[in-house]
BAMI-743830 format. One record per atom (N, C-alpha, C): residue number from 1; atom name; z, y, x. Coordinates in steps of 0.2 Angstrom, whole numbers. Layout:
N
NODE num atomo     w     v     u
NODE NUM    CA     Z     Y     X
...
This chain:
233
NODE num atomo     w     v     u
NODE   1     N -1081   -62    66
NODE   1    CA -1079   -60    60
NODE   1     C -1072   -58    65
NODE   2     N -1068   -53    59
NODE   2    CA -1062   -53    61
NODE   2     C -1056   -57    61
NODE   3     N -1053   -58    66
NODE   3    CA -1046   -63    65
NODE   3     C -1042   -61    60
NODE   4     N -1041   -53    63
NODE   4    CA -1035   -51    59
NODE   4     C -1036   -44    56
NODE   5     N -1036   -43    50
NODE   5    CA -1037   -36    47
NODE   5     C -1030   -33    44
NODE   6     N -1029   -25    45
NODE   6    CA -1025   -22    42
NODE   6     C -1027   -16    39
NODE   7     N -1026   -17    31
NODE   7    CA -1029   -11    26
NODE   7     C -1025    -6    26
NODE   8     N -1026    -1    25
NODE   8    CA -1021     6    24
NODE   8     C -1012     1    24
NODE   9     N -1010     0    29
NODE   9    CA -1003    -3    28
NODE   9     C  -999     2    28
NODE  10     N  -992     3    24
NODE  10    CA  -988     8    24
NODE  10     C  -981     4    26
NODE  11     N  -977     5    30
NODE  11    CA  -972     1    34
NODE  11     C  -965     5    32
NODE  12     N  -961     7    31
NODE  12    CA  -953     9    29
NODE  12     C  -948     5    33
NODE  13     N  -944     9    38
NODE  13    CA  -938     4    41
NODE  13     C  -933    11    38
NODE  14     N  -927     8    35
NODE  14    CA  -923    12    32
NODE  14     C  -929    16    26
NODE  15     N  -927    20    24
NODE  15    CA  -928    24    22
NODE  15     C  -934    31    25
NODE  16     N  -937    27    32
NODE  16    CA  -940    33    35
NODE  16     C  -949    29    35
NODE  17     N  -953    34    33
NODE  17    CA  -958    31    33
NODE  17     C  -963    29    40
NODE  18     N  -962    24    43
NODE  18    CA  -966    24    50
NODE  18     C  -972    24    50
NODE  19     N  -976    20    46
NODE  19    CA  -982    17    45
NODE  19     C  -985    20    38
NODE  20     N  -992    26    41
NODE  20    CA  -992    29    36
NODE  20     C -1000    27    34
NODE  21     N -1003    24    35
NODE  21    CA -1010    22    33
NODE  21     C -1014    17    40
NODE  22     N -1010    10    42
NODE  22    CA -1015    10    47
NODE  22     C -1019     4    46
NODE  23     N -1024     6    48
NODE  23    CA -1031     3    47
NODE  23     C -1034    -2    52
NODE  24     N -1034    -7    54
NODE  24    CA -1037   -10    62
NODE  24     C -1041   -18    61
NODE  25     N -1046   -18    62
NODE  25    CA -1049   -23    66
NODE  25     C -1047   -28    71
NODE  26     N -1047   -34    73
NODE  26    CA -1047   -38    79
NODE  26     C -1053   -43    78
NODE  27     N -1057   -43    81
NODE  27    CA -1062   -47    81
NODE  27     C -1058   -55    86
NODE  28     N -1061   -60    83
NODE  28    CA -1061   -65    84
NODE  28     C -1063   -66    94
NODE  29     N -1057   -69    98
NODE  29    CA -1062   -71   103
NODE  29     C -1060   -64   110
NODE  30     N -1060   -56   104
NODE  30    CA -1060   -51   109
NODE  30     C -1053   -48   111
NODE  31     N -1051   -45   114
NODE  31    CA -1045   -41   117
NODE  31     C -1044   -35   114
NODE  32     N -1039   -31   110
NODE  32    CA -1042   -25   106
NODE  32     C -1033   -23   107
NODE  33     N -1034   -16   111
NODE  33    CA -1029   -12   114
NODE  33     C -1028    -8   107
NODE  34     N -1021    -6   107
NODE  34    CA -1019    -2   100
NODE  34     C -1015     2   106
NODE  35     N -1018    10   105
NODE  35    CA -1014    15   109
NODE  35     C -1012    20   106
NODE  36     N -1009    26   109
NODE  36    CA -1005    32   105
NODE  36     C  -999    32   109
NODE  37     N  -997    38   106
NODE  37    CA  -993    41   112
NODE  37     C  -987    38   108
NODE  38     N  -980    38   114
NODE  38    CA  -973    35   111
NODE  38     C  -971    38   105
NODE  39     N  -969    33   101
NODE  39    CA  -968    34    93
NODE  39     C  -972    34    86
NODE  40     N  -977    35    89
NODE  40    CA  -986    35    86
NODE  40     C  -984    28    82
NODE  41     N  -981    21    82
NODE  41    CA  -981    18    77
NODE  41     C  -983    10    81
NODE  42     N  -986    10    86
NODE  42    CA  -988     3    90
NODE  42     C  -985    -2    89
NODE  43     N  -978    -2    89
NODE  43    CA  -973    -7    92
NODE  43     C  -973    -9    84
NODE  44     N  -971    -5    78
NODE  44    CA  -971    -8    71
NODE  44     C  -975   -10    69
NODE  45     N  -982    -8    71
NODE  45    CA  -988   -12    69
NODE  45     C  -987   -19    71
NODE  46     N  -988   -18    77
NODE  46    CA  -984   -29    77
NODE  46     C  -979   -30    73
NODE  47     N  -974   -27    74
NODE  47    CA  -969   -32    71
NODE  47     C  -971   -32    61
NODE  48     N  -977   -26    61
NODE  48    CA  -977   -27    53
NODE  48     C  -983   -35    52
NODE  49     N  -987   -34    56
NODE  49    CA  -992   -39    56
NODE  49     C  -988   -46    57
NODE  50     N  -983   -47    61
NODE  50    CA  -979   -53    60
NODE  50     C  -975   -54    57
NODE  51     N  -974   -49    53
NODE  51    CA  -969   -50    46
NODE  51     C  -961   -49    46
NODE  52     N  -963   -46    54
NODE  52    CA  -954   -44    56
NODE  52     C  -952   -37    51
NODE  53     N  -958   -34    51
NODE  53    CA  -955   -26    48
NODE  53     C  -959   -27    40
NODE  54     N  -956   -29    36
NODE  54    CA  -963   -31    28
NODE  54     C  -966   -22    26
NODE  55     N  -973   -23    26
NODE  55    CA  -975   -18    22
NODE  55     C  -972   -16    16
NODE  56     N  -974   -11    15
NODE  56    CA  -972    -8     8
NODE  56     C  -979    -8     3
NODE  57     N  -984    -8     7
NODE  57    CA  -991    -6     3
NODE  57     C  -997    -8     9
NODE  58     N -1002    -9     6
NODE  58    CA -1008   -11    11
NODE  58     C -1010   -21    11
NODE  59     N -1014   -21    12
NODE  59    CA -1014   -29    16
NODE  59     C -1015   -30    24
NODE  60     N -1014   -36    25
NODE  60    CA -1015   -40    29
NODE  60     C -1017   -47    31
NODE  61     N -1023   -47    32
NODE  61    CA -1026   -55    32
NODE  61     C -1028   -57    38
NODE  62     N -1026   -63    40
NODE  62    CA -1027   -67    46
NODE  62     C -1032   -74    45
NODE  63     N -1037   -73    49
NODE  63    CA -1043   -78    48
NODE  63     C -1044   -78    40
NODE  64     N -1046   -74    37
NODE  64    CA -1046   -73    29
NODE  64     C -1042   -75    24
NODE  65     N -1034   -76    26
NODE  65    CA -1030   -77    22
NODE  65     C -1025   -70    21
NODE  66     N -1024   -69    16
NODE  66    CA -1019   -64    16
NODE  66     C -1011   -65    16
NODE  67     N -1009   -63    22
NODE  67    CA -1000   -63    24
NODE  67     C  -997   -59    24
NODE  68     N  -998   -52    19
NODE  68    CA  -996   -47    18
NODE  68     C  -988   -50    16
NODE  69     N  -986   -53    11
NODE  69    CA  -980   -55    11
NODE  69     C  -976   -62    14
NODE  70     N  -979   -65    17
NODE  70    CA  -976   -70    19
NODE  70     C  -971   -69    25
NODE  71     N  -967   -74    24
NODE  71    CA  -961   -73    31
NODE  71     C  -964   -72    39
NODE  72     N  -960   -73    42
NODE  72    CA  -962   -70    49
NODE  72     C  -962   -80    51
NODE  73     N  -959   -83    49
NODE  73    CA  -960   -91    53
NODE  73     C  -966   -92    50
NODE  74     N  -966   -91    43
NODE  74    CA  -974   -94    38
NODE  74     C  -981   -90    44
NODE  75     N  -979   -87    44
NODE  75    CA  -986   -82    49
NODE  75     C  -985   -86    57
NODE  76     N  -981   -87    60
NODE  76    CA  -979   -90    66
NODE  76     C  -984   -97    66
NODE  77     N  -981   -98    62
NODE  77    CA  -985  -105    59
NODE  77     C  -991  -107    59
NODE  78     N  -994  -101    58
NODE  78    CA -1002  -102    56
NODE  78     C -1007  -101    62
NODE  79     N -1003   -98    68
NODE  79    CA -1004   -96    75
NODE  79     C -1006   -90    78
NODE  80     N -1000   -86    75
NODE  80    CA  -999   -81    78
NODE  80     C  -993   -81    84
NODE  81     N  -995   -79    90
NODE  81    CA  -988   -78    93
NODE  81     C  -986   -71    95
NODE  82     N  -980   -69    98
NODE  82    CA  -979   -61    98
NODE  82     C  -974   -61   105
NODE  83     N  -976   -57   109
NODE  83    CA  -972   -56   114
NODE  83     C  -970   -49   114
NODE  84     N  -963   -47   113
NODE  84    CA  -960   -40   111
NODE  84     C  -958   -36   118
NODE  85     N  -959   -31   116
NODE  85    CA  -957   -26   121
NODE  85     C  -953   -28   124
NODE  86     N  -946   -30   124
NODE  86    CA  -940   -30   128
NODE  86     C  -939   -38   131
NODE  87     N  -946   -43   130
NODE  87    CA  -946   -48   132
NODE  87     C  -941   -52   130
NODE  88     N  -936   -51   126
NODE  88    CA  -933   -57   124
NODE  88     C  -932   -62   127
NODE  89     N  -932   -65   133
NODE  89    CA  -929   -72   136
NODE  89     C  -923   -73   133
NODE  90     N  -922   -80   133
NODE  90    CA  -915   -84   131
NODE  90     C  -912   -82   141
NODE  91     N  -908   -76   142
NODE  91    CA  -905   -76   149
NODE  91     C  -902   -81   152
NODE  92     N  -897   -86   147
NODE  92    CA  -895   -92   151
NODE  92     C  -896   -98   151
NODE  93     N  -904   -99   149
NODE  93    CA  -907  -104   148
NODE  93     C  -912  -103   154
NODE  94     N  -913  -112   155
NODE  94    CA  -918  -110   163
NODE  94     C  -926  -109   163
NODE  95     N  -929  -108   164
NODE  95    CA  -937  -105   164
NODE  95     C  -938  -112   159
NODE  96     N  -937  -117   162
NODE  96    CA  -942  -124   159
NODE  96     C  -939  -125   151
NODE  97     N  -934  -121   149
NODE  97    CA  -928  -120   144
NODE  97     C  -931  -117   139
NODE  98     N  -930  -112   143
NODE  98    CA  -937  -107   138
NODE  98     C  -942  -108   135
NODE  99     N  -946  -113   140
NODE  99    CA  -955  -114   136
NODE  99     C  -953  -120   131
NODE 100     N  -949  -123   133
NODE 100    CA  -948  -129   128
NODE 100     C  -945  -127   120
NODE 101     N  -941  -122   123
NODE 101    CA  -938  -120   116
NODE 101     C  -945  -116   111
NODE 102     N  -950  -114   114
NODE 102    CA  -957  -111   111
NODE 102     C  -961  -116   107
NODE 103     N  -957  -124   108
NODE 103    CA  -963  -128   105
NODE 103     C  -963  -129    98
NODE 104     N  -968  -127    95
NODE 104    CA  -970  -130    89
NODE 104     C  -971  -136    83
NODE 105     N  -974  -139    90
NODE 105    CA  -974  -147    89
NODE 105     C  -970  -151    95
NODE 106     N  -968  -156    94
NODE 106    CA  -966  -160   100
NODE 106     C  -973  -163   104
NODE 107     N  -972  -159   111
NODE 107    CA  -976  -163   115
NODE 107     C  -982  -155   118
NODE 108     N  -980  -149   115
NODE 108    CA  -983  -144   116
NODE 108     C  -983  -142   124
NODE 109     N  -977  -141   126
NODE 109    CA  -975  -140   132
NODE 109     C  -980  -143   138
NODE 110     N  -980  -149   137
NODE 110    CA  -984  -155   140
NODE 110     C  -989  -155   142
NODE 111     N  -992  -151   135
NODE 111    CA -1000  -152   134
NODE 111     C -1002  -144   138
NODE 112     N  -999  -141   138
NODE 112    CA -1000  -132   139
NODE 112     C  -998  -131   147
NODE 113     N  -993  -136   151
NODE 113    CA  -991  -136   156
NODE 113     C  -995  -134   162
NODE 114     N -1000  -137   165
NODE 114    CA -1004  -136   168
NODE 114     C -1007  -128   169
NODE 115     N -1010  -128   162
NODE 115    CA -1012  -121   162
NODE 115     C -1008  -115   160
NODE 116     N -1002  -116   159
NODE 116    CA  -997  -111   160
NODE 116     C  -994  -107   168
NODE 117     N  -994  -115   171
NODE 117    CA  -992  -114   178
NODE 117     C  -996  -111   185
NODE 118     N -1005  -113   181
NODE 118    CA -1009  -110   183
NODE 118     C -1010  -101   184
NODE 119     N -1009  -100   177
NODE 119    CA -1008   -94   175
NODE 119     C -1002   -90   180
NODE 120     N  -995   -93   180
NODE 120    CA  -991   -89   181
NODE 120     C  -985   -96   187
NODE 121     N  -988   -96   193
NODE 121    CA  -986  -102   199
NODE 121     C  -978  -101   200
NODE 122     N  -978   -94   199
NODE 122    CA  -968   -92   200
NODE 122     C  -965   -96   197
NODE 123     N  -967   -96   190
NODE 123    CA  -962   -99   185
NODE 123     C  -963  -108   186
NODE 124     N  -967  -111   189
NODE 124    CA  -967  -116   192
NODE 124     C  -962  -118   196
NODE 125     N  -961  -114   202
NODE 125    CA  -957  -113   207
NODE 125     C  -948  -112   203
NODE 126     N  -949  -109   199
NODE 126    CA  -943  -105   198
NODE 126     C  -939  -110   193
NODE 127     N  -944  -114   190
NODE 127    CA  -941  -118   183
NODE 127     C  -934  -123   180
NODE 128     N  -932  -121   186
NODE 128    CA  -924  -124   185
NODE 128     C  -920  -118   185
NODE 129     N  -921  -111   186
NODE 129    CA  -916  -106   188
NODE 129     C  -916  -102   180
NODE 130     N  -909  -100   179
NODE 130    CA  -909   -98   173
NODE 130     C  -914   -90   172
NODE 131     N  -917   -88   166
NODE 131    CA  -918   -81   164
NODE 131     C  -915   -75   167
NODE 132     N  -909   -76   169
NODE 132    CA  -907   -68   170
NODE 132     C  -906   -69   179
NODE 133     N  -908   -75   183
NODE 133    CA  -910   -74   188
NODE 133     C  -915   -72   192
NODE 134     N  -922   -71   187
NODE 134    CA  -928   -68   186
NODE 134     C  -929   -61   187
NODE 135     N  -933   -59   192
NODE 135    CA  -934   -50   192
NODE 135     C  -939   -49   184
NODE 136     N  -939   -42   184
NODE 136    CA  -941   -40   178
NODE 136     C  -948   -42   177
NODE 137     N  -951   -44   183
NODE 137    CA  -960   -46   183
NODE 137     C  -958   -53   181
NODE 138     N  -958   -56   182
NODE 138    CA  -955   -64   181
NODE 138     C  -954   -67   176
NODE 139     N  -949   -62   171
NODE 139    CA  -946   -61   162
NODE 139     C  -952   -60   160
NODE 140     N  -955   -53   163
NODE 140    CA  -963   -54   158
NODE 140     C  -966   -59   159
NODE 141     N  -970   -62   164
NODE 141    CA  -972   -68   166
NODE 141     C  -968   -75   160
NODE 142     N  -962   -76   160
NODE 142    CA  -960   -79   157
NODE 142     C  -961   -78   148
NODE 143     N  -961   -70   145
NODE 143    CA  -961   -70   139
NODE 143     C  -967   -71   137
NODE 144     N  -973   -70   143
NODE 144    CA  -978   -72   141
NODE 144     C  -980   -79   139
NODE 145     N  -978   -83   145
NODE 145    CA  -980   -90   145
NODE 145     C  -975   -94   140
NODE 146     N  -971   -90   136
NODE 146    CA  -968   -94   130
NODE 146     C  -973   -94   124
NODE 147     N  -977   -87   125
NODE 147    CA  -981   -87   118
NODE 147     C  -986   -91   118
NODE 148     N  -989   -94   124
NODE 148    CA  -992   -99   126
NODE 148     C  -992  -107   124
NODE 149     N  -986  -108   123
NODE 149    CA  -984  -114   123
NODE 149     C  -988  -118   118
NODE 150     N  -985  -115   112
NODE 150    CA  -989  -117   106
NODE 150     C  -998  -113   105
NODE 151     N -1000  -117   102
NODE 151    CA -1006  -117   100
NODE 151     C -1008  -110    94
NODE 152     N -1008  -106    99
NODE 152    CA -1011   -98    93
NODE 152     C -1015   -95    95
NODE 153     N -1020   -93    91
NODE 153    CA -1025   -93    90
NODE 153     C -1025   -83    93
NODE 154     N -1020   -81    89
NODE 154    CA -1021   -73    92
NODE 154     C -1011   -74    94
NODE 155     N -1014   -67    99
NODE 155    CA -1007   -65   104
NODE 155     C -1006   -57   102
NODE 156     N -1000   -57   100
NODE 156    CA -1000   -51    98
NODE 156     C  -994   -47   108
NODE 157     N  -996   -43   109
NODE 157    CA  -993   -43   117
NODE 157     C  -988   -35   116
NODE 158     N  -984   -34   118
NODE 158    CA  -981   -28   117
NODE 158     C  -979   -24   124
NODE 159     N  -985   -18   128
NODE 159    CA  -983   -17   134
NODE 159     C  -981   -20   141
NODE 160     N  -986   -23   141
NODE 160    CA  -985   -30   147
NODE 160     C  -982   -28   155
NODE 161     N  -985   -21   153
NODE 161    CA  -982   -19   161
NODE 161     C  -980   -13   162
NODE 162     N  -975   -12   157
NODE 162    CA  -969    -9   156
NODE 162     C  -964    -9   162
NODE 163     N  -963    -5   167
NODE 163    CA  -958    -7   170
NODE 163     C  -960   -11   177
NODE 164     N  -966   -12   178
NODE 164    CA  -967   -17   182
NODE 164     C  -970   -14   188
NODE 165     N  -970   -18   195
NODE 165    CA  -974   -15   201
NODE 165     C  -980   -17   202
NODE 166     N  -985   -12   204
NODE 166    CA  -992   -12   203
NODE 166     C  -995   -20   206
NODE 167     N  -993   -23   210
NODE 167    CA  -995   -29   213
NODE 167     C  -992   -34   207
NODE 168     N  -987   -33   203
NODE 168    CA  -987   -38   198
NODE 168     C  -990   -36   190
NODE 169     N  -992   -30   190
NODE 169    CA  -998   -28   184
NODE 169     C -1004   -30   184
NODE 170     N -1007   -31   194
NODE 170    CA -1013   -32   193
NODE 170     C -1012   -42   191
NODE 171     N -1006   -43   191
NODE 171    CA -1007   -50   190
NODE 171     C -1007   -54   183
NODE 172     N -1002   -49   180
NODE 172    CA -1003   -50   174
NODE 172     C -1010   -49   170
NODE 173     N -1014   -43   172
NODE 173    CA -1020   -41   170
NODE 173     C -1024   -47   169
NODE 174     N -1023   -51   175
NODE 174    CA -1028   -56   178
NODE 174     C -1028   -63   173
NODE 175     N -1019   -63   171
NODE 175    CA -1016   -67   169
NODE 175     C -1018   -67   159
NODE 176     N -1018   -62   157
NODE 176    CA -1020   -57   151
NODE 176     C -1028   -60   152
NODE 177     N -1033   -58   158
NODE 177    CA -1041   -60   155
NODE 177     C -1041   -68   153
NODE 178     N -1037   -72   160
NODE 178    CA -1037   -78   156
NODE 178     C -1037   -81   150
NODE 179     N -1030   -80   149
NODE 179    CA -1028   -84   143
NODE 179     C -1032   -81   137
NODE 180     N -1035   -75   136
NODE 180    CA -1040   -72   131
NODE 180     C -1046   -77   130
NODE 181     N -1047   -81   136
NODE 181    CA -1052   -88   133
NODE 181     C -1050   -92   129
NODE 182     N -1042   -94   128
NODE 182    CA -1041   -97   123
NODE 182     C -1039   -95   117
NODE 183     N -1036   -87   119
NODE 183    CA -1034   -86   113
NODE 183     C -1036   -78   111
NODE 184     N -1039   -74   104
NODE 184    CA -1038   -67   105
NODE 184     C -1031   -64   104
NODE 185     N -1032   -56   108
NODE 185    CA -1025   -51   111
NODE 185     C -1028   -46   105
NODE 186     N -1021   -46   103
NODE 186    CA -1019   -38   100
NODE 186     C -1015   -35   105
NODE 187     N -1015   -31   110
NODE 187    CA -1012   -27   115
NODE 187     C -1010   -22   114
NODE 188     N -1001   -18   114
NODE 188    CA  -999   -12   115
NODE 188     C -1001   -10   122
NODE 189     N -1001    -4   124
NODE 189    CA -1001    -3   133
NODE 189     C -1004     4   132
NODE 190     N  -996     6   137
NODE 190    CA  -996    14   134
NODE 190     C  -998    15   143
NODE 191     N -1001    11   147
NODE 191    CA -1005    14   154
NODE 191     C -1013    14   151
NODE 192     N -1014    19   150
NODE 192    CA -1022    18   148
NODE 192     C -1027    15   154
NODE 193     N -1026    15   160
NODE 193    CA -1029    13   165
NODE 193     C -1029     3   164
NODE 194     N -1024     1   164
NODE 194    CA -1022    -5   161
NODE 194     C -1027    -6   155
NODE 195     N -1025    -3   151
NODE 195    CA -1029    -5   144
NODE 195     C -1037    -4   144
NODE 196     N -1038     0   148
NODE 196    CA -1047     1   148
NODE 196     C -1051    -3   152
NODE 197     N -1046    -6   158
NODE 197    CA -1050   -12   160
NODE 197     C -1049   -18   158
NODE 198     N -1044   -20   153
NODE 198    CA -1042   -26   150
NODE 198     C -1046   -28   143
NODE 199     N -1046   -22   138
NODE 199    CA -1048   -23   133
NODE 199     C -1057   -22   132
NODE 200     N -1058   -23   128
NODE 200    CA -1064   -24   124
NODE 200     C -1066   -18   118
NODE 201     N -1060   -17   113
NODE 201    CA -1062   -14   109
NODE 201     C -1053    -9   110
NODE 202     N -1054    -3   107
NODE 202    CA -1047     1   105
NODE 202     C -1047     3    96
NODE 203     N -1040     3    96
NODE 203    CA -1037     6    90
NODE 203     C -1032    14    93
NODE 204     N -1034    17    91
NODE 204    CA -1030    24    91
NODE 204     C -1026    25    87
NODE 205     N -1018    28    85
NODE 205    CA -1013    28    81
NODE 205     C -1011    34    83
NODE 206     N -1010    38    78
NODE 206    CA -1005    45    79
NODE 206     C -1003    45    72
NODE 207     N  -995    48    72
NODE 207    CA  -990    48    67
NODE 207     C  -990    43    62
NODE 208     N  -992    37    65
NODE 208    CA  -994    29    60
NODE 208     C -1001    29    55
NODE 209     N -1004    33    57
NODE 209    CA -1009    31    54
NODE 209     C -1016    30    60
NODE 210     N -1021    26    58
NODE 210    CA -1025    24    63
NODE 210     C -1031    32    63
NODE 211     N -1032    36    68
NODE 211    CA -1035    39    70
NODE 211     C -1043    40    72
NODE 212     N -1044    33    74
NODE 212    CA -1050    31    78
NODE 212     C -1050    25    80
NODE 213     N -1055    21    80
NODE 213    CA -1058    15    84
NODE 213     C -1062    15    86
NODE 214     N -1063    11    90
NODE 214    CA -1072     9    92
NODE 214     C -1072     5   101
NODE 215     N -1078     5   103
NODE 215    CA -1078     1   110
NODE 215     C -1074     5   117
NODE 216     N -1071     0   118
NODE 216    CA -1066     4   126
NODE 216     C -1071     8   130
NODE 217     N -1078     4   131
NODE 217    CA -1083     7   134
NODE 217     C -1083    15   132
NODE 218     N -1084    14   125
NODE 218    CA -1086    24   124
NODE 218     C -1081    27   124
NODE 219     N -1073    25   124
NODE 219    CA -1067    28   124
NODE 219     C -1066    31   132
NODE 220     N -1068    28   136
NODE 220    CA -1066    29   145
NODE 220     C -1070    34   146
NODE 221     N -1074    36   143
NODE 221    CA -1080    42   145
NODE 221     C -1080    47   139
NODE 222     N -1075    46   135
NODE 222    CA -1072    52   131
NODE 222     C -1067    55   131
NODE 223     N -1066    58   138
NODE 223    CA -1061    63   141
NODE 223     C -1058    69   134
NODE 224     N -1060    69   129
NODE 224    CA -1057    75   123
NODE 224     C -1052    70   120
NODE 225     N -1056    64   119
NODE 225    CA -1051    62   114
NODE 225     C -1046    57   117
NODE 226     N -1046    56   123
NODE 226    CA -1041    51   127
NODE 226     C -1035    59   129
NODE 227     N -1037    64   131
NODE 227    CA -1033    70   131
NODE 227     C -1029    72   124
NODE 228     N -1033    74   119
NODE 228    CA -1030    74   112
NODE 228     C -1024    71   109
NODE 229     N -1026    63   110
NODE 229    CA -1021    57   106
NODE 229     C -1018    55   113
NODE 230     N -1019    55   119
NODE 230    CA -1015    49   124
NODE 230     C -1013    53   130
NODE 231     N -1013    59   130
NODE 231    CA -1010    65   136
NODE 231     C -1012    65   139
NODE 232     N -1020    62   141
NODE 232    CA -1020    62   149
NODE 232     C -1029    62   150
NODE 233     N -1031    64   154
NODE 233    CA -1038    66   156
NODE 233     C -1041    63   160
């Protein structure tokens, strides 16, 4: 069954009509890649799902419950975690403080500590350092790790490979594969090679609308669609 469903979702930011008909399904246990050119509406789709950018019309359901009009903290409490594009860590707090502040219930970090540090050993080594002392890749690891502290059934991850060195991208990809054993993932990823190696399913958006969706295994062999909507062959 689908854990997250968005049906004909329309979202405005100010007077601008950003999402003009987003429809997608995220099957439980899968990694789904949300694809499209810059400005297509991918980040706004994630923010709308989290209630950060309220929809104007359409419906969003999570585990069969309509969350279309719920506030973002209520949505998060249901088990949705969000990793924003800009990482948004607390730069003056230590790695440990950044992780502890993500607790939804007391003891969440202690329960997840081993799992998180197995995924990201660098964070264990740097646990006392402030976020501002971390490299870009380490900050991205911390941003993802924060979303793992609470028991999130669905993770919305925005551009995890952006600005990272190839070796760090490989590490991040492996971490996402491992965490997908515990959580469903909706992933915005501009790097098609990364997306194609991670995702089971894809959704392509263009000018705020869903234009195509299906199995990633089919898309990787569809050069015409890749060139038309993603600008690469």
